[in-house]
C-alpha positions in Angstrom: 104.6 -31.3 20.7 101.0 -32.5 21.2 100.0 -35.2 18.7 96.3 -34.6 18.0 93.8 -36.6 16.0 90.7 -34.4 15.4 87.1 -35.6 15.0 85.2 -32.7 13.4 82.4 -31.4 11.3 83.6 -28.1 9.9 81.5 -25.7 10.4 82.6 -22.2 11.2 83.7 -22.8 14.7 85.4 -26.1 13.8 87.2 -24.3 10.9 88.5 -21.7 13.3 89.7 -24.5 15.6 91.5 -26.2 12.7 93.2 -22.9 11.8 94.3 -22.5 15.4 95.7 -26.0 15.5 97.6 -25.7 12.2 99.1 -22.4 13.4 100.0 -23.5 16.9 103.7 -24.4 17.4 102.8 -27.0 20.1 100.2 -28.9 18.1 100.8 -31.5 15.5 97.6 -32.4 13.7 98.1 -36.0 12.7 94.7 -36.6 11.1 91.1 -35.5 10.9 88.0 -37.5 10.8 85.2 -35.7 9.0 81.6 -36.5 9.6 78.1 -35.1 9.6 77.0 -32.4 12.0 77.1 -28.7 11.1 77.1 -29.8 7.5 77.0 -33.1 5.6 79.9 -35.5 5.8 80.8 -34.7 2.2 80.9 -30.9 2.8 82.8 -31.3 6.0 85.4 -33.3 4.1 85.6 -30.6 1.4 86.0 -27.9 4.0 88.8 -29.6 5.7 90.6 -30.2 2.4 90.1 -26.5 1.5 91.7 -25.3 4.8 94.6 -27.7 4.3 95.0 -26.5 0.7 95.1 -22.8 1.9 97.8 -23.8 4.4 99.7 -25.8 1.8 99.5 -28.8 4.1 99.8 -32.1 2.2 100.5 -34.7 4.8 97.5 -34.7 7.1 95.2 -37.7 6.4 91.5 -37.1 6.1 89.4 -40.0 7.2 85.8 -40.6 6.3 83.3 -40.5 9.2 79.6 -41.1 9.6 76.7 -39.8 7.6 74.3 -39.7 10.5 73.7 -40.7 14.1 73.6 -44.2 15.6 69.8 -43.9 15.9 69.4 -43.6 12.1 67.4 -40.4 12.5 67.3 -37.8 9.8 70.0 -35.1 10.4 69.1 -31.4 10.5 71.7 -29.0 9.2 72.0 -25.3 10.1 72.8 -23.1 7.0 71.4 -20.1 8.8 74.3 -20.5 11.3 77.1 -21.9 9.3 76.2 -21.1 5.7 75.2 -23.4 2.9 78.8 -24.8 2.6 79.6 -24.4 6.3 82.0 -21.5 6.0 79.5 -18.6 6.1 79.7 -16.6 2.9 82.8 -18.3 1.7 82.3 -20.8 -1.1 85.2 -23.3 -1.4 86.0 -24.5 -4.9 83.4 -26.9 -6.1 85.3 -30.1 -5.8 88.5 -31.1 -4.2 89.9 -34.5 -5.1 90.2 -35.8 -1.6 92.1 -39.0 -0.9 89.5 -40.0 1.7 90.8 -42.8 3.9 88.9 -45.7 5.4 88.0 -45.5 9.1 90.6 -48.1 10.0 93.2 -45.4 9.4 92.2 -44.2 12.9 93.8 -47.3 14.4 96.9 -47.0 12.3 97.3 -43.5 13.7 96.7 -44.8 17.3 99.4 -47.4 16.7 101.9 -44.9 15.3 101.5 -42.5 18.2 100.7 -45.1 21.0 100.4 -43.6 24.4 101.1 -40.0 23.2 98.1 -39.5 20.9 95.4 -37.1 22.1 91.9 -37.2 20.5 90.0 -33.9 20.1 86.3 -34.3 19.3 84.5 -31.1 18.4 81.5 -32.4 16.6 78.8 -35.1 17.0 80.2 -38.1 18.9 79.1 -40.7 16.5 82.6 -41.4 15.0 84.3 -41.5 18.4 81.7 -44.0 19.6 82.3 -46.1 16.5 86.1 -46.0 17.2 85.4 -47.5 20.6 82.9 -50.1 19.2 85.2 -51.3 16.4 88.5 -50.7 18.1 88.5 -53.0 21.1 91.7 -52.4 23.0 93.0 -49.8 20.6 91.4 -47.0 22.5 93.3 -47.9 25.6 96.5 -46.7 23.7 95.1 -43.2 23.5 96.7 -40.8 26.0 93.7 -38.5 26.5 90.4 -37.5 24.9 89.1 -33.9 24.9 85.5 -33.2 23.7 83.5 -30.1 23.3 80.0 -31.0 24.4 77.4 -30.9 27.1 75.9 -28.2 29.3 76.0 -28.4 33.1 73.9 -26.1 35.3 73.3 -23.9 32.3 70.8 -24.0 29.4 71.4 -25.9 26.3 71.8 -24.3 22.8 69.6 -26.7 20.8 67.0 -27.5 23.4 66.3 -26.1 26.9 68.7 -28.6 28.3 70.9 -30.0 25.5 74.0 -28.8 23.7 74.3 -29.5 20.0 77.1 -32.1 19.9 75.5 -34.3 22.6 72.0 -33.8 21.3 73.0 -34.6 17.7 73.7 -38.2 18.7 72.9 -38.7 22.4 73.4 -42.5 22.2 76.9 -42.0 21.0 77.6 -39.3 23.5 76.5 -41.5 26.4 78.5 -44.4 25.1 81.6 -42.3 24.9 81.4 -40.7 28.3 80.9 -44.2 29.8 83.7 -45.9 27.8 86.4 -43.2 27.6 89.1 -43.0 30.2 91.0 -39.8 30.8 88.2 -37.8 29.2 88.0 -34.0 29.5 84.7 -32.3 28.7 84.6 -28.7 27.6 80.9 -27.8 28.0 78.9 -24.7 27.3 79.6 -23.6 30.8 83.0 -22.4 29.6 82.8 -22.3 25.8 79.9 -19.8 25.9 82.3 -17.4 27.6 85.0 -17.7 24.9 83.8 -14.7 23.1 85.4 -13.2 20.0 84.2 -9.6 19.5 83.9 -7.5 16.3 87.0 -5.5 17.5 89.0 -8.7 17.7 87.9 -9.7 14.2 89.0 -6.3 12.9 92.3 -6.8 14.6 92.8 -10.2 13.1 91.8 -8.8 9.7 94.4 -6.0 10.0 97.2 -8.0 11.6 96.8 -11.4 10.0 99.4 -12.6 7.5 98.6 -16.2 7.7 97.1 -18.3 4.8 93.7 -17.8 6.5 93.5 -14.0 6.4 90.7 -13.8 3.8 88.4 -16.2 5.7 88.4 -15.0 9.3 86.5 -11.7 9.2 83.8 -12.9 6.7 83.0 -16.1 8.5 83.0 -14.2 11.9 80.6 -11.7 10.6 78.2 -14.4 9.3 78.4 -16.3 12.5 77.9 -13.2 14.6 74.7 -12.3 12.7 73.3 -15.7 13.5 74.3 -15.4 17.1 72.7 -12.0 17.5 69.4 -13.5 16.4 69.6 -16.4 18.8 71.2 -14.6 21.7 70.1 -10.9 21.6 72.7 -8.6 23.1 75.6 -11.1 22.8 78.9 -9.1 22.3 80.5 -11.5 19.9 80.7 -15.2 18.9 81.8 -18.0 21.2 84.8 -19.9 20.0 83.5 -23.3 21.2 85.8 -25.6 19.4 89.0 -23.5 19.8 88.5 -23.9 23.5 89.1 -27.7 23.1 92.5 -27.2 21.5 93.3 -24.4 24.0 92.6 -26.8 26.9 95.1 -29.3 25.4 98.0 -26.9 25.2 97.0 -24.5 28.0 95.8 -26.6 31.0 96.3 -23.7 33.5 93.6 -21.7 31.8 90.9 -24.0 33.1 89.5 -25.3 36.4 87.9 -28.7 36.5 85.8 -31.0 38.6 85.8 -34.8 38.3 82.4 -36.3 38.1 80.7 -39.3 36.4 78.8 -38.0 33.4 75.8 -39.5 31.7 73.8 -38.3 28.7 70.0 -38.8 28.4 69.6 -40.9 25.2 65.9 -40.4 24.4 62.7 -38.5 25.0 62.1 -34.8 25.5 65.4 -34.2 27.2 67.6 -36.3 24.9 71.1 -35.0 24.9 71.0 -33.6 28.4 74.3 -34.0 30.2 74.1 -35.1 33.8 76.6 -35.0 36.7 76.3 -34.8 40.4 77.4 -31.3 41.5 76.3 -31.6 45.1 78.8 -30.7 47.7 79.0 -34.4 48.7 78.2 -36.3 45.5 77.5 -40.0 45.6 80.8 -41.9 45.4 81.7 -43.3 42.0 84.7 -45.4 41.0 87.7 -43.3 39.9 87.8 -44.9 36.4 84.2 -43.8 35.7 84.8 -40.1 36.5 85.4 -37.5 33.8 87.1 -34.1 34.0 84.5 -31.3 33.5 85.7 -27.8 32.8 83.8 -25.4 35.1 85.9 -22.2 34.8 88.1 -20.6 32.2 90.6 -17.7 32.3 89.0 -15.7 29.5 91.7 -13.1 29.3 94.5 -15.7 29.0 92.5 -17.7 26.5 91.7 -14.8 24.2 95.2 -13.3 24.3 96.6 -16.8 23.3 94.0 -17.1 20.5 94.8 -13.7 19.0 98.6 -14.4 19.3 98.4 -17.8 17.6 96.0 -16.5 14.8 98.5 -13.7 13.8 101.6 -15.8 13.8 103.6 -15.3 10.5 105.2 -18.2 8.6 104.1 -20.6 11.2 102.8 -23.5 9.1 105.4 -26.0 8.0 
């Protein structure tokens, strides 16, 4: 059983990743840090609480994250992609009374699951950077960190060169890739290929008997309409954040290269992720190198996703 602490900003794709994690028999979600990104911190918290309520899950702590990036810049949100509340056309109940825990709960969770805890980060990296800044030696007790972010040798999705999570707080992103050890990065290179098609959405709508049945097709259709405007001809929507959880439990689905990663922190190309992909890259110390996903077995990934998302009576 993989013990996973999630850093997230739900968001349609984040919400699908949370559903996948809650339904997966090999994943134990031991906490979620909710911060700004696709939506405000407050809305992200409400959305996580809504998903947990649908699943009748009572014991996963929700931890308050950041309101904005380390730079203090004003945060843009994307209702045209994720909807006003972050779940496309779905409107969660107005207010959930969330027992939002202080950030130091992160370190209590690290202590509880020392050397077996995996961190999955699928939003802006502000909160993960703060965990390193405030945590001292605590982060050395984390077994592994997986993050969805970056774009290597492919265009970005926010600017010509930058992916949204790295671009949203490039200072934090660069800090994390420098400080983190045993870091796996799932960039647009692979996540753009993790396509869920309308036919798959129809299948999930027909075959789904999980607590999330009423959400999946409406949020997919909203997300797909946004993607068709931004990427004409795309056959479906990428499951960016699901890929992160899939990599944790299905390592054989992916191929990796180890390279030292840096993120440009300012200027016109802020958020650009950089690594040396030459045949003979400059040597770097082993401890500074990160694992970058460069290929994914799409068929295996999507078959696993569809199987997990149609599991009956799988949430305990």
